[in-house]
Structures are given as C-alpha cells and as structure tokens.
C-alpha positions as semicolon CSV with decimal commas, in nm:
position;residue;x (nm);y (nm);z (nm)
1;M;12,126;9,973;-3,678
2;Q;11,748;9,927;-3,674
3;T;11,598;10,272;-3,617
4;I;11,256;10,395;-3,518
5;S;11,179;10,503;-3,876
6;D;11,188;10,139;-3,984
7;N;10,881;10,055;-3,772
8;N;10,525;10,183;-3,799
9;S;10,423;10,355;-3,474
10;G;10,069;10,220;-3,533
11;A;9,911;10,125;-3,203
12;I;10,150;10,346;-3,005
13;R;10,036;10,658;-3,185
14;E;9,673;10,547;-3,170
15;I;9,686;10,491;-2,793
16;F;9,931;10,759;-2,678
17;G;9,908;11,021;-2,952
18;R;10,284;11,004;-3,011
19;D;10,541;10,783;-3,184
20;K;10,733;10,684;-2,868
21;A;10,591;10,620;-2,524
22;L;10,726;10,573;-2,173
23;I;10,503;10,325;-1,987
24;G;10,541;10,269;-1,613
25;M;10,451;9,949;-1,427
26;I;10,207;9,917;-1,140
27;H;10,316;9,601;-0,958
28;C;10,003;9,531;-0,756
29;P;10,050;9,386;-0,405
30;P;9,923;9,031;-0,347
31;F;9,548;9,001;-0,393
32;P;9,321;8,778;-0,183
33;G;9,359;8,423;-0,307
34;A;9,734;8,457;-0,367
35;P;9,981;8,281;-0,135
36;R;10,150;8,603;-0,020
37;Y;9,828;8,783;0,070
38;R;9,821;8,831;0,447
39;G;9,481;8,985;0,506
40;A;9,554;9,349;0,421
41;A;9,246;9,569;0,387
42;M;9,154;9,615;0,023
43;D;9,169;9,992;0,054
44;A;9,534;9,956;0,160
45;V;9,604;9,743;-0,148
46;Y;9,427;9,988;-0,378
47;D;9,598;10,288;-0,215
48;A;9,943;10,135;-0,271
49;C;9,865;10,099;-0,641
50;M;9,732;10,454;-0,656
51;R;10,041;10,602;-0,493
52;D;10,265;10,434;-0,750
53;A;10,040;10,548;-1,034
54;E;10,043;10,909;-0,918
55;A;10,422;10,906;-0,874
56;L;10,478;10,763;-1,223
57;V;10,239;10,996;-1,402
58;G;10,344;11,293;-1,191
59;G;10,702;11,229;-1,301
60;G;10,610;11,247;-1,667
61;L;10,539;10,894;-1,792
62;H;10,289;10,865;-2,076
63;G;10,100;10,554;-1,967
64;L;10,080;10,272;-1,713
65;M;10,070;9,893;-1,717
66;I;9,882;9,726;-1,430
67;E;10,005;9,379;-1,336
68;N;9,932;9,125;-1,059
69;H;10,302;9,083;-0,985
70;G;10,236;9,028;-0,614
71;D;10,052;8,702;-0,686
72;I;10,373;8,494;-0,693
73;P;10,389;8,202;-0,758
74;F;10,179;8,265;-1,065
75;S;9,908;8,026;-1,177
76;K;9,856;7,899;-1,529
77;P;9,573;8,077;-1,712
78;E;9,315;7,805;-1,648
79;D;9,386;7,812;-1,273
80;I;9,352;8,188;-1,216
81;G;9,057;8,262;-0,990
82;H;8,777;8,501;-1,075
83;E;8,880;8,711;-0,775
84;T;9,195;8,823;-0,957
85;A;8,995;8,982;-1,239
86;A;8,756;9,138;-0,988
87;F;9,027;9,306;-0,779
88;M;9,228;9,416;-1,082
89;S;8,918;9,571;-1,238
90;V;8,870;9,786;-0,929
91;V;9,236;9,892;-0,934
92;T;9,214;9,976;-1,304
93;D;8,896;10,179;-1,267
94;R;9,034;10,380;-0,976
95;I;9,360;10,457;-1,152
96;A;9,183;10,542;-1,479
97;R;8,962;10,794;-1,304
98;A;9,256;10,954;-1,119
99;V;9,545;10,989;-1,362
100;G;9,405;11,034;-1,714
101;V;9,672;10,843;-1,910
102;P;9,629;10,526;-2,119
103;L;9,640;10,202;-1,922
104;G;9,740;9,848;-2,008
105;I;9,673;9,516;-1,830
106;N;9,895;9,212;-1,783
107;V;9,752;8,914;-1,594
108;L;10,019;8,665;-1,490
109;A;10,077;8,412;-1,603
110;N;9,989;8,451;-1,970
111;A;9,618;8,514;-1,922
112;P;9,476;8,736;-2,200
113;I;9,112;8,644;-2,141
114;P;9,089;8,793;-1,790
115;A;9,311;9,076;-1,914
116;F;9,058;9,164;-2,185
117;A;8,776;9,150;-1,930
118;I;8,962;9,378;-1,689
119;A;9,055;9,619;-1,967
120;M;8,694;9,636;-2,084
121;A;8,561;9,688;-1,732
122;G;8,823;9,942;-1,627
123;G;8,873;10,136;-1,948
124;A;9,225;10,019;-2,034
125;K;9,350;10,057;-2,392
126;F;9,576;9,753;-2,430
127;I;9,685;9,426;-2,277
128;R;10,023;9,256;-2,260
129;V;10,054;8,885;-2,333
130;N;10,384;8,710;-2,269
131;Q;10,324;8,408;-2,497
132;W;10,083;8,502;-2,776
133;A;10,189;8,245;-3,037
134;N;10,387;7,918;-3,029
135;A;10,492;7,774;-2,690
136;Y;10,770;7,763;-2,434
137;V;10,853;7,624;-2,091
138;A;10,792;7,890;-1,829
139;N;10,845;7,903;-1,452
140;E;10,485;7,782;-1,433
141;G;10,545;7,488;-1,668
142;F;10,445;7,435;-2,030
143;M;10,288;7,754;-2,167
144;E;10,102;7,770;-2,497
145;G;10,017;8,071;-2,709
146;R;9,664;8,194;-2,638
147;A;9,593;8,403;-2,947
148;A;9,307;8,200;-3,096
149;E;9,086;8,182;-2,789
150;A;9,178;8,535;-2,678
151;M;9,085;8,698;-3,009
152;R;8,754;8,515;-3,013
153;Y;8,687;8,638;-2,661
154;R;8,777;8,994;-2,764
155;S;8,524;8,967;-3,046
156;L;8,264;8,838;-2,801
157;L;8,317;9,148;-2,584
158;R;8,312;9,379;-2,889
159;A;8,648;9,499;-2,757
160;E;8,841;9,533;-3,083
161;H;8,962;9,876;-2,963
162;I;9,174;9,705;-2,695
163;K;9,516;9,637;-2,848
164;V;9,749;9,341;-2,791
165;F;10,115;9,396;-2,698
166;A;10,290;9,059;-2,730
167;D;10,635;8,952;-2,614
168;S;10,888;8,801;-2,852
169;H;11,125;8,546;-2,699
170;V;10,968;8,608;-2,359
171;K;11,173;8,615;-2,038
172;H;11,155;8,367;-1,747
173;G;11,155;8,058;-1,963
174;A;11,326;7,813;-2,195
175;H;11,265;7,814;-2,569
176;A;11,401;7,470;-2,662
177;I;11,062;7,376;-2,809
178;T;11,104;7,638;-3,081
179;A;11,485;7,630;-3,102
180;D;11,470;7,521;-3,467
181;R;11,308;7,855;-3,554
182;T;11,479;8,193;-3,549
183;I;11,380;8,490;-3,334
184;E;11,281;8,665;-3,657
185;E;11,038;8,384;-3,747
186;L;10,888;8,379;-3,399
187;T;10,845;8,755;-3,410
188;R;10,667;8,740;-3,747
189;D;10,423;8,490;-3,596
190;L;10,299;8,761;-3,358
191;A;10,181;8,979;-3,645
192;F;10,041;8,674;-3,825
193;F;9,821;8,615;-3,518
194;D;9,707;8,980;-3,511
195;A;9,915;9,130;-3,230
196;D;9,934;9,510;-3,245
197;A;10,281;9,568;-3,095
198;V;10,588;9,359;-3,010
199;I;10,785;9,362;-2,684
200;A;11,150;9,258;-2,651
201;T;11,259;9,135;-2,308
202;G;11,567;9,000;-2,133
203;Q;11,599;8,676;-1,941
204;R;11,422;8,786;-1,621
205;T;11,261;9,084;-1,444
206;G;11,505;9,374;-1,442
207;N;11,720;9,228;-1,721
208;T;11,708;9,386;-2,065
209;A;11,744;9,237;-2,409
210;T;12,072;9,313;-2,583
211;M;12,079;9,585;-2,848
212;E;12,151;9,309;-3,100
213;E;11,836;9,119;-3,004
214;I;11,629;9,438;-3,005
215;E;11,749;9,506;-3,359
216;Q;11,681;9,146;-3,466
217;I;11,324;9,166;-3,343
218;G;11,271;9,512;-3,487
219;A;11,397;9,407;-3,829
220;A;11,148;9,119;-3,836
221;T;10,830;9,320;-3,786
222;H;10,641;9,620;-3,918
223;L;10,464;9,650;-3,582
224;P;10,564;9,902;-3,314
225;L;10,848;9,769;-3,098
226;L;10,896;9,823;-2,725
227;V;11,144;9,696;-2,467
228;G;10,968;9,549;-2,165
229;S;11,233;9,487;-1,900
230;G;11,570;9,610;-1,778
231;V;11,521;9,970;-1,890
232;D;11,694;10,241;-1,687
233;K;11,846;10,583;-1,741
234;S;12,178;10,432;-1,854
235;N;12,028;10,264;-2,162
236;I;11,704;10,450;-2,234
237;V;11,849;10,676;-2,505
238;E;12,002;10,388;-2,703
239;I;11,684;10,182;-2,666
240;L;11,460;10,464;-2,789
241;K;11,673;10,501;-3,102
242;R;11,563;10,148;-3,193
243;T;11,207;10,131;-3,060
244;N;10,871;10,299;-3,017
245;G;10,888;10,294;-2,640
246;V;10,957;10,111;-2,317
247;I;10,778;9,950;-2,025
248;V;10,985;10,043;-1,719
249;A;10,950;9,914;-1,364
250;S;11,231;9,808;-1,128
251;S;11,466;10,098;-1,201
252;L;11,198;10,346;-1,088
253;K;11,142;10,177;-0,750
254;K;11,320;10,267;-0,427
255;D;11,670;10,115;-0,438
256;G;11,585;9,971;-0,784
257;V;11,396;9,675;-0,629
258;W;11,069;9,576;-0,799
259;W;10,866;9,512;-0,483
260;N;10,944;9,854;-0,333
261;P;10,726;10,163;-0,388
262;V;10,796;10,395;-0,679
263;D;11,063;10,656;-0,605
264;P;10,950;10,993;-0,749
265;D;11,310;11,119;-0,772
266;R;11,406;10,817;-0,984
267;V;11,107;10,877;-1,211
268;K;11,199;11,242;-1,267
269;A;11,564;11,156;-1,338
270;F;11,462;10,884;-1,583
271;V;11,218;11,106;-1,772
272;E;11,472;11,386;-1,789
273;Q;11,728;11,148;-1,941
274;A;11,472;11,008;-2,187
275;R;11,313;11,336;-2,294
276;P;11,547;11,427;-2,585
277;A;11,512;11,075;-2,734
278;V;11,140;11,038;-2,679
279;E;11,069;11,371;-2,847
280;L;11,272;11,298;-3,161
C-alpha cells in the first residue's frame, strides 16, 4: 500500500503548516453572467459563501477552496467573462478577512489564468487546475492543458508563492486521447510541468477514486497527493493513510447534496472521524 511517508508533504506543509490537510469547498451560487443567476443581490450571494466558510472552519477544517460551481453550464477558459474573476475576488477577500485559514481558487472550467488573478487579489495560497498537462474531452468539449500560458502569467504577476494543485485523470470527462499512456505517466507529466501537488478524483462530483487508483497516482509522484471528490466519513481514514489530504464538499452539505448549504453537524462528525488519521 502507498503510504503518506512515500510522498513529500511539500506544498501542503508550506501552506497549512502540517503534513495532512482537510480542505472544504465553497460552492459559490451562480454569479451574474451565468445562466442560473436570477438577479439575487450580491450581498446575498456573498453572505451564502460566508456562511458556508464559517461552518466549515468552525467545524475544524484546515483550509477552503472557492469555486464557481453555480455557473453551470461551465464555459471554456477563453469564454469566461471578466465578471467571474471580479465577483470571485470579492468573495475571496471577504472570506480571507473573516476566517484566517489558507484559501484556494478553482475557476471552472479549467481556467488557471483568472484563478491566479483572483488568488493574487484575494490573498489565496493555491489554485486548482483540472487539466494542467495533456488533454481530454470534458463536458465542455475538448480541453487542453494550460500549464505553459498559466505559468507565464504567474511570473507576470510575480505570484510564484501561489501553488498549483493539479488533477490527475480528472473527473467529468473521457481520456481516450491519452489512452495509450498510463495513469502513472500522466501523473508524472504534472510534476514535469511544475505543479506543486496532485489531486486524484473519481468519475464525477461526489464520486471518489478507488484506493487502487489513489495508490497508482501516489506511486508515480514525489509531490503531495490529495483526493478531490467523493470523500466522506466512511472512507476518510483509509484515504488519509495514502495521501496528504482531501478536498471535501458534497458529504458536508445538508442531505449530502452539493448545492445545499453546509451542515455544521456533518462537518463536526467528519472532522471527528478524520482527526486520528490527520494527526498521525
């Protein structure tokens, strides 16, 4: 079994001051410009994000990931409007000032350039990028890795302190384009293109990678490894034996549904279950 000692905690320790981290998701409501936005006052949108942030941090999570998950259907990177970065920067700044834990940014779909801008403006420590290297066919269509342009943009911002967490074998897509290459090879490409941490995912939101796939990915990289979907209190201990942390979302929402508000009782129960493993 691939264990935590086989991976360097690197960026996880640098950001969180520990070798394993529990990161909660802020699924932002639809922003203006998105199809599901229905004219809600911006303070109501920001307040919804803040309530989730306070519930997650109050329950004991070590950090937060802010994501425009309400903007379904997601645009390709080149079609994302400037308004998305503007609204997410405000959300990030407000949460950063209120909760005092490290923040990450994920702009859907696969948009590291606005993510870097938001992180720089709002004081976030890392971004998540679903397709950093190579290519695949996503819900949004053909999706290419964005590492080259993103790292040049990071240099332009003088934002080298903002780390990149990159998915391996990302969910919500087909990987036929790279089917002649193993998961291990695809994972090594993330480090080759200067990612700072690797994320294993399942097939869709709320679905986790198998323990076998987590171990495959972990064995292929010296970078910190996290699991980024399908984490709940039934599997958190086994996952933390193999990784440096998790990004957890749906299982901490009311009724376990991603679009519902965070349930503080679920957060407390999850953290209590994870505590012995996360403190190893």
